[in-house]
C-alpha positions as CSV (number, residue, x, y, z in Angstrom):
1,M,-64.1,-51.3,-58.6
2,K,-61.4,-52.3,-56.2
3,V,-60.7,-55.8,-54.8
4,D,-57.8,-56.6,-52.6
5,G,-55.8,-53.5,-53.7
6,N,-56.5,-54.1,-57.4
7,G,-57.9,-50.7,-58.7
8,H,-58.8,-52.2,-62.0
9,A,-60.8,-55.2,-60.7
10,D,-63.7,-54.3,-62.9
11,R,-61.6,-55.6,-65.8
12,D,-60.4,-58.7,-64.0
13,F,-63.5,-59.9,-62.1
14,L,-67.2,-60.6,-62.9
15,V,-69.9,-59.4,-60.5
16,Y,-73.1,-61.3,-60.3
17,S,-76.1,-59.8,-58.5
18,W,-79.6,-61.2,-57.8
19,L,-82.3,-61.3,-55.2
20,P,-82.8,-64.7,-53.7
21,E,-86.2,-65.5,-52.1
22,R,-84.4,-66.0,-48.7
23,D,-81.1,-65.8,-46.9
24,C,-79.6,-68.5,-44.7
25,E,-76.8,-69.0,-42.2
26,F,-75.3,-72.0,-40.5
27,N,-75.9,-72.1,-36.7
28,I,-72.7,-73.8,-35.4
29,Q,-74.3,-74.3,-31.9
30,T,-77.4,-76.2,-33.2
31,N,-75.7,-77.6,-36.3
32,E,-78.6,-76.3,-38.4
33,I,-79.2,-74.0,-41.3
34,V,-81.3,-71.0,-40.3
35,Y,-83.5,-69.3,-43.0
36,R,-84.6,-65.7,-43.0
37,Q,-86.1,-63.3,-45.5
38,S,-83.8,-61.4,-47.8
39,P,-82.9,-57.9,-46.6
40,V,-85.2,-55.2,-48.0
41,S,-83.7,-52.9,-50.6
42,H,-80.6,-55.2,-51.0
43,V,-79.3,-57.6,-53.6
44,F,-76.9,-60.4,-53.1
45,V,-73.6,-60.0,-55.0
46,A,-70.9,-62.5,-55.8
47,I,-67.5,-61.3,-57.1
48,V,-66.0,-64.0,-59.3
49,K,-62.4,-64.2,-60.6
50,P,-62.4,-66.2,-63.9
51,Y,-59.6,-68.6,-64.5
52,E,-57.5,-68.1,-67.6
53,A,-58.1,-71.8,-68.4
54,P,-60.7,-74.2,-66.8
55,L,-59.4,-75.9,-63.7
56,H,-61.0,-79.3,-62.8
57,G,-64.1,-78.2,-64.8
58,M,-64.4,-74.9,-63.0
59,L,-64.3,-71.6,-64.9
60,G,-63.6,-69.3,-61.9
61,E,-63.8,-68.9,-58.2
62,V,-66.0,-66.8,-55.9
63,V,-63.7,-64.5,-54.0
64,R,-66.3,-62.4,-52.1
65,W,-70.0,-62.4,-51.5
66,H,-72.3,-60.1,-49.5
67,W,-75.7,-58.3,-49.4
68,V,-75.3,-54.8,-50.7
69,D,-77.7,-51.8,-51.3
70,E,-79.9,-52.1,-54.4
71,D,-79.6,-49.4,-57.0
72,P,-82.7,-47.1,-57.0
73,Q,-82.6,-46.8,-60.8
74,L,-82.2,-50.5,-61.8
75,A,-83.7,-53.4,-59.9
76,L,-81.4,-56.3,-59.0
77,A,-78.3,-54.1,-59.6
78,P,-75.9,-53.0,-56.8
79,K,-76.1,-49.3,-55.9
80,G,-73.9,-47.2,-58.2
81,F,-73.3,-50.0,-60.7
82,A,-73.1,-47.6,-63.6
83,S,-70.0,-45.8,-62.3
84,R,-68.4,-48.8,-60.5
85,Y,-68.2,-51.4,-63.3
86,D,-66.5,-51.2,-66.7
87,K,-69.2,-53.2,-68.6
88,H,-72.8,-54.1,-67.8
89,Y,-74.7,-57.2,-69.0
90,R,-78.3,-57.9,-68.2
91,R,-79.8,-61.4,-68.5
92,Q,-83.1,-61.2,-70.5
């Protein structure tokens, strides 16, 4: 995995993926949140950089987030997860 030029980001970052029931965006013109269905065959991924020590009660920061293709072999995982990430954890 590569993040901002770091070719070993799979050792320095955590990647969380899940499938929310819906997506949303803020409409700046109407000052409202607009809800829509989650994209088909996609999962939502957040890349988190853990802090070496807690900072104001936080353990890390989200550096990037986006909808990505879902892996055809494992539901809720990003496509190609097995070759992209150093370690894999699955919540039971």
